[in-house]
C-alpha positions as CSV (number, residue, x, y, z in Angstrom):
1,X,-0.6,-39.5,-32.3
2,X,-1.5,-41.9,-29.5
3,X,-0.1,-45.4,-29.8
4,X,-1.9,-48.3,-28.1
5,X,0.2,-50.3,-25.7
6,X,-1.2,-53.5,-27.3
7,X,0.2,-52.4,-30.7
8,X,3.7,-51.3,-29.6
9,X,5.6,-50.2,-26.5
10,X,8.3,-47.4,-26.5
11,X,12.0,-48.2,-26.2
12,X,13.3,-48.7,-22.7
13,X,14.0,-45.6,-20.7
14,X,12.5,-43.3,-23.4
15,X,10.3,-40.7,-21.6
16,X,6.8,-40.7,-22.9
17,X,3.3,-39.3,-22.1
18,X,1.0,-42.0,-20.8
19,X,-2.8,-42.1,-21.0
20,X,-5.5,-44.5,-19.7
21,X,-8.8,-43.9,-21.6
22,X,-10.6,-46.4,-19.3
23,X,-9.8,-44.6,-16.1
24,X,-10.6,-41.0,-15.0
25,X,-9.3,-38.5,-12.4
26,X,-11.9,-36.5,-10.5
27,X,-10.7,-32.9,-10.8
28,X,-13.4,-31.4,-8.6
29,X,-17.0,-30.7,-9.2
30,X,-18.3,-32.4,-12.4
31,X,-15.0,-32.2,-14.2
32,X,-13.4,-35.5,-15.1
33,X,-10.3,-36.2,-17.2
34,X,-8.5,-39.2,-18.5
35,X,-5.8,-40.5,-16.2
36,X,-2.4,-39.4,-17.6
37,X,1.2,-39.1,-16.6
38,X,4.8,-39.0,-17.9
39,X,7.1,-41.9,-17.4
40,X,9.3,-44.5,-19.1
41,X,9.3,-48.2,-19.7
42,X,11.7,-50.2,-17.7
43,X,12.2,-53.7,-19.1
44,X,13.6,-55.2,-15.9
45,X,11.6,-58.2,-14.6
46,X,9.3,-58.4,-17.5
47,X,8.6,-54.7,-17.9
48,X,6.8,-51.9,-16.0
49,X,6.3,-48.2,-16.1
50,X,8.4,-45.9,-13.9
51,X,6.5,-42.8,-13.0
52,X,8.0,-40.0,-10.9
53,X,10.5,-42.3,-9.2
54,X,7.9,-44.9,-8.5
55,X,8.7,-48.2,-10.1
56,X,6.4,-51.2,-10.6
57,X,3.4,-49.6,-12.2
58,X,2.0,-52.4,-14.4
59,X,2.1,-52.0,-18.2
60,X,-1.7,-52.4,-18.3
61,X,-2.1,-49.4,-16.0
62,X,-2.1,-47.3,-19.2
63,X,-3.8,-47.9,-22.5
64,X,-1.8,-45.5,-24.8
65,X,1.4,-43.5,-25.0
66,X,3.1,-41.0,-27.3
67,X,6.6,-39.5,-27.4
68,X,7.2,-36.2,-25.6
69,X,7.2,-33.2,-27.8
70,X,10.5,-31.3,-28.4
71,X,11.4,-28.9,-25.6
72,X,10.9,-25.2,-26.3
73,X,13.8,-23.2,-27.6
74,X,15.4,-20.9,-25.1
75,X,17.0,-17.6,-26.1
């Protein structure tokens, strides 16, 4: 279930799926999808998202988040 960043933020350094329902990526042709990524909240200097090694993505860059699902079991 998606959680609004205005309702609650994840714990620091907890990897989460991020989504912005107000912004779209152009995937070629007529296909568009909501802007999404995986990252974690860093509370340093007031808080920001860290995405793929990039730091300083503003909290308001995403509208919703949810915990990552459990990884698949390997034999």
